[in-house]
C-alpha positions in Angstrom: 0.0 0.0 0.0 2.6 2.5 1.0 4.5 1.9 -2.2 1.5 3.1 -4.2 1.3 6.2 -2.2 5.0 6.9 -2.3 5.2 6.4 -6.1 2.2 8.7 -6.6 3.9 11.4 -4.7 7.1 11.0 -6.7 5.2 11.2 -9.9 3.2 14.2 -8.8 6.5 16.0 -8.0 7.6 15.5 -11.6 4.4 17.0 -13.1 2.1 13.9 -13.3 -1.1 13.5 -11.3 -3.3 10.6 -10.2 -6.8 10.8 -11.6 -8.3 7.4 -10.8 -7.7 4.5 -8.4 -9.0 0.9 -8.5 -8.4 -1.2 -5.3 -8.8 -4.9 -4.8 -9.8 -6.6 -1.6 -10.1 -10.1 -0.3 -10.9 -12.3 2.7 -7.6 -11.5 4.6 -7.0 -7.9 3.7 -9.2 -4.7 3.5 -8.3 -1.2 2.6 -7.2 0.9 5.6 -8.2 4.5 5.8 -4.8 5.9 5.5 -4.6 4.5 2.0 -8.0 5.7 0.8 -7.4 9.1 2.2 -4.0 9.5 0.4 -5.6 10.1 -2.9 -7.6 13.1 -4.2 -9.9 10.8 -6.2 -12.3 8.1 -5.2 -11.0 4.5 -4.7 -13.0 2.0 -6.6 -12.9 -1.4 -4.9 -13.1 -4.9 -6.6 -12.6 -8.5 -5.5 -9.1 -9.8 -5.8 -7.6 -13.3 -5.0 -5.6 -13.6 -1.8 -4.0 -16.1 0.6 -6.0 -17.9 3.3 -4.3 -18.3 6.6 -4.2 -21.2 9.1 -4.8 -20.0 12.7 -4.0 -16.4 11.6 -0.4 -17.3 11.0 0.9 -19.6 8.2 -0.5 -19.6 4.6 -2.7 -22.6 3.8 -2.2 -23.5 0.1 -5.2 -25.8 0.0 -7.6 -23.3 1.6 -6.2 -20.5 -0.7 -6.9 -22.6 -3.8 -10.4 -23.6 -2.6 -11.2 -20.0 -1.8 -10.0 -18.9 -5.3 -12.3 -21.4 -7.2 -15.2 -20.5 -4.8 -15.1 -16.8 -6.0 -14.4 -17.2 -9.7 -17.6 -15.3 -10.5 -16.6 -12.4 -8.4 -13.2 -12.3 -10.0 -14.8 -12.4 -13.5 -16.7 -9.2 -12.5 -13.4 -7.6 -11.3 -11.7 -8.4 -14.7 -14.6 -6.6 -16.4 -14.4 -3.6 -14.0 -10.7 -3.3 -14.6 -11.0 -3.4 -18.4 -13.9 -0.8 -18.2 -11.8 1.5 -16.1 -9.0 1.4 -18.6 -11.3 2.0 -21.6 -13.0 4.8 -19.8 -9.9 6.7 -18.6 -7.8 6.0 -21.8 -4.5 6.2 -19.9 -1.0 6.6 -21.3 0.5 4.3 -18.7 -0.7 1.7 -16.3 1.1 1.0 -13.1 0.4 -2.4 -11.6 1.6 -3.3 -8.0 1.4 -7.0 -8.1 -2.3 -7.4 -8.9 -2.8 -10.8 -10.6 -6.1 -9.8 -12.3 -4.5 -6.8 -13.9 -1.8 -9.2 -15.3 -4.5 -11.5 -16.6 -6.2 -8.5 -18.3 -2.9 -7.9 -20.1 -2.7 -11.5 -21.3 -6.3 -11.6 -22.3 -6.9 -8.3 -23.9 -3.5 -6.9 -24.7 -4.6 -3.3 -24.0 -3.2 -0.5 -26.0 -1.8 1.1 -22.9 1.9 0.4 -21.9 2.1 -1.2 -18.4 4.8 -0.9 -15.8 4.5 -3.5 -13.1 6.1 -2.5 -9.7 7.3 -5.0 -7.0 10.4 -6.3 -5.4 9.3 -9.8 -6.6 10.6 -9.0 -10.1 14.2 -9.3 -8.7 13.5 -13.1 -9.0 14.6 -12.6 -12.6 17.8 -10.8 -11.8 21.1 -12.8 -11.5 22.1 -11.0 -8.3 19.0 -12.3 -6.4 19.6 -15.2 -3.9 18.2 -18.6 -4.9 16.4 -20.6 -2.2 15.9 -24.3 -3.0 12.9 -25.1 -0.7 9.1 -24.8 -0.6 8.7 -26.8 -3.8 5.2 -26.3 -5.2 4.8 -23.0 -3.2 7.8 -21.6 -4.8 6.7 -22.6 -8.3 3.3 -21.0 -7.5 5.0 -17.8 -6.4 7.0 -17.6 -9.6 3.9 -18.2 -11.7 2.1 -15.5 -9.7 5.0 -13.0 -10.3 5.1 -13.8 -14.1 1.3 -13.3 -14.3 1.3 -9.9 -12.7 4.2 -8.7 -14.9 2.7 -10.2 -18.1 3.2 -8.1 -21.3 4.7 -5.3 -19.1 7.9 -3.6 -18.3 9.0 -4.3 -14.7 10.2 -2.1 -12.0 12.1 -4.5 -9.7 12.6 -2.9 -6.2 15.9 -4.0 -4.6 17.8 -3.6 -1.3 20.9 -3.0 -3.4 22.0 -1.6 -6.8 21.9 -3.9 -9.9 22.1 -3.5 -13.6 18.9 -3.0 -15.6 18.0 -5.8 -18.0 16.8 -4.1 -21.2 16.2 -7.3 -23.0 13.7 -8.3 -20.3 12.3 -4.8 -19.9 13.4 -4.8 -16.3 14.5 -1.7 -14.4 16.3 -2.1 -10.9 15.0 0.5 -8.5 15.7 1.3 -4.8 12.9 0.7 -2.3 10.0 3.2 -2.9 9.2 4.5 0.5 6.5 7.0 1.8 7.5 10.6 2.1 6.7 10.8 5.8 9.7 8.5 6.5 12.2 11.1 5.2 10.8 13.8 7.6 11.5 11.7 10.7 14.5 12.2 13.0 15.3 8.8 14.5 16.4 8.5 18.1 19.7 6.7 18.3 19.0 6.0 22.0 15.6 4.3 21.8 14.5 2.2 24.7 11.6 0.1 23.4 11.1 -2.5 20.6 8.7 -2.0 17.8 7.0 -5.1 16.4 5.0 -5.4 13.1 2.9 -8.5 12.5 1.5 -9.2 9.1 -0.7 -11.9 10.5 -2.3 -11.4 13.9 -2.0 -14.9 14.9 1.6 -14.4 16.0 0.5 -12.1 18.9 0.7 -15.1 21.2 4.4 -15.5 20.5 5.0 -11.8 21.4 3.1 -12.3 24.6 5.1 -15.4 25.4 8.4 -13.7 24.9 7.3 -10.7 26.9 6.3 -12.8 29.9 10.0 -13.8 30.2 11.2 -10.3 29.6 8.6 -8.0 31.2 11.0 -5.2 31.7 11.5 -4.6 27.9 8.8 -2.1 26.6 7.2 -3.3 23.3 4.8 -1.6 20.9 3.2 -4.1 18.5 1.2 -3.3 15.4 -1.1 -6.0 13.9 -4.2 -6.4 11.7 -6.5 -8.2 14.1 -10.1 -7.6 13.0 -12.1 -5.6 15.6 -9.0 -4.7 17.7 -9.1 -1.3 19.4 -6.8 1.4 18.2 -4.6 0.9 21.3 -4.6 -1.8 23.9 -2.2 -1.8 26.9 -2.0 -5.4 28.1 0.8 -4.9 30.6 2.7 -1.8 31.7 5.3 -2.6 29.1 3.3 -4.3 26.3 0.9 -2.3 24.0 -0.8 -3.5 20.9 -1.9 -1.1 18.2 -4.2 -1.4 15.3 -2.5 -0.6 12.0 -1.9 3.2 11.6 0.6 4.5 9.1 1.9 7.7 10.7 1.8 6.3 14.2 3.8 3.3 13.2 6.5 5.4 11.6 6.7 7.7 14.5 7.2 4.9 17.0 9.7 3.2 14.7 11.8 6.4 14.6 11.9 6.5 18.4 12.6 2.8 19.1 15.7 0.8 19.7 14.9 -1.8 17.0 12.2 -3.3 14.8 10.9 -6.9 14.6 8.8 -7.6 11.5 7.5 -10.5 9.4 10.0 -9.9 6.6 7.9 -7.7 4.4 9.9 -5.7 1.9 8.7 -2.3 2.9 8.9 -2.9 6.6 12.6 -4.1 6.2 13.4 -1.1 4.1 11.8 1.5 6.4 13.6 0.1 9.5 16.9 -0.1 7.7 16.6 3.5 6.3 16.1 4.8 9.9 19.2 2.9 11.0 17.3 0.6 13.4 18.4 -2.8 14.6 16.3 -5.2 12.6 15.0 -8.8 13.2 13.1 -10.5 10.4 10.9 -13.5 11.1 9.2 -14.7 7.8 5.6 -15.9 7.8 5.4 -19.6 7.9 5.0 -21.3 4.4 5.7 -17.9 2.7 8.6 -18.4 0.2 8.7 -14.6 -0.7 9.3 -13.5 2.9 11.9 -16.3 3.4 13.9 -15.0 0.4 13.3 -11.3 1.6 14.9 -12.1 5.0 17.8 -14.0 3.4 18.4 -11.2 0.8 18.2 -8.4 3.5 20.6 -10.3 5.7 23.1 -10.8 2.9 22.8 -7.0 2.2 23.8 -6.3 5.8 20.4 -4.8 6.8 19.6 -7.1 9.8 19.3 -10.7 11.0 16.6 -13.2 10.3 15.1 -16.0 12.5 12.4 -18.6 12.3 10.8 -17.4 15.6 10.2 -14.3 17.6 13.4 -14.4 19.6 13.5 -10.6 20.3 16.5 -11.0 22.5 18.7 -11.0 19.4 18.0 -7.3 19.0 19.1 -6.6 22.5 22.3 -8.6 22.1 23.4 -7.4 18.7 24.4 -3.9 17.8 25.4 -5.0 14.2 21.9 -5.9 13.1 21.3 -2.7 11.2 22.1 -1.2 7.8 25.1 0.9 6.8 25.0 4.4 5.5 25.3 3.1 1.9 21.7 1.8 2.1 20.4 5.2 2.8 22.2 6.6 -0.1 20.7 4.0 -2.4 17.2 4.6 -1.2 17.6 8.4 -1.8 17.8 7.7 -5.5 14.4 6.0 -5.7 12.4 9.0 -7.0 14.7 9.6 -9.9 14.9 6.0 -10.9 11.2 5.3 -10.6 10.1 8.4 -12.5 12.6 7.7 -15.3 11.3 4.2 -15.7 7.7 5.3 -15.7 8.4 8.0 -18.4 10.5 5.8 -20.6 7.7 3.1 -20.5 5.0 5.6 -21.4 7.2 7.1 -24.2 7.8 3.7 -25.8 4.1 3.0 -26.1 2.4 -0.4 -25.7 4.0 -3.7 -26.5 7.3 -2.3 -27.7 10.2 -4.2 -25.9 13.3 -2.3 -25.2 16.1 -2.4 -27.9 18.6 -0.1 -26.2 20.1 -0.2 -22.7 18.9 3.3 -22.0 16.0 4.8 -23.8 15.8 8.6 -24.5 12.7 10.7 -23.9 11.6 13.1 -26.7 12.9 16.6 -26.1 9.2 17.9 -26.0 7.9 15.9 -23.0 4.3 15.6 -22.4 2.9 16.2 -18.9 0.9 13.2 -17.8 -1.9 12.3 -15.5 -1.5 9.2 -13.5 -4.6 7.1 -13.3 -4.3 4.4 -10.6 -5.9 1.1 -10.0 -4.8 -0.6 -6.9 -5.5 -3.8 -5.1 -4.6 -6.0 -2.2 -4.0 -9.6 -3.5 -3.8 -11.2 -0.1 -0.2 -10.7 1.0 0.7 -8.7 -2.1 -0.2 -5.2 -3.0 -1.6 -4.1 -6.3 -1.8 -0.6 -7.8 -2.6 0.5 -11.3 -2.0 3.9 -12.7 -2.5 5.3 -16.2 -0.9 8.3 -17.8 -2.9 10.6 -20.0 -0.8 13.2 -21.8 -1.5 16.9 -22.0 0.9 19.4 -23.5 3.0 21.1 -20.8 2.8 24.9 -20.9 6.1 26.7 -20.5 6.1 29.9 -18.4 
């Protein structure tokens, strides 16, 4: 979600603007208010596939497949809604943040609009990305999912470290795209509490179990538990919070370290602020397992199979170097360049040169977005409609 907001802000700063947003929802994820309030246009929801969880923790492959086939009619209506939105808005560029139905539309209809798909998952195609030989069928399913979302599109592969673009595959390597509020924070180097972010609320019992053995350590924990109050203080030193973007960032900046379930954005934000970082991938989640390994190899933090928060208290080396911050600071320029090059090429024209040049007379563009939450992935689409830029 925050990637969509961040890229929207970057594009607006370069003379583009968002004029429409489509948002997918499913059984495990709904749209939080901080996302819908970030756009000056209405957010149009549609049903999108997602993962089903077992006991609020691990992904259940069987339940996810059964849920998908039980909602085929709803997804068919979503496909029609996506295509209608594209036809209605006549965009110059479509941005897709890992929405599988958007990828299927590209395969089925071959729209006349160029598409730039945005996700760190596209680093799977890059030779620098680590290989993990486990998970079997789940790993194959993840690769199929990623290829579907990037079908007939250029890809913006978000990465923890620099890498060469792959023009032959229409792949741009880009730093993490992070929300603007992060760069306005002043991190406290002497933080006293730990900040925990749980992708799946079922892990709250593990946080409580660790806290019972270390009651003297203050913890703030954010999770997505349905019906949870905005803030619940369970012990003098353990407070649970419902998801809230600005509050989460503020507490992250003031803390000693961050514990998260190995989501790309959470890792990137904590590393940018120079916080000690412990990554615990969601069970049966190949993407997060690779994220944690990739981030550890990049020197951003340490990963574990359980919530052993003591590792943050023991290690002062579990945080990123200054080089990571310098890499992230280039994200706006890299992402905007990729969007403008993709729009300038037009639809279905693969790259033939390492670096494409924009015409001298550049059009101002309007970004039209369509965004969705495919379970544990985020999807956002945006289209560009050109208008001649007036020179003053």
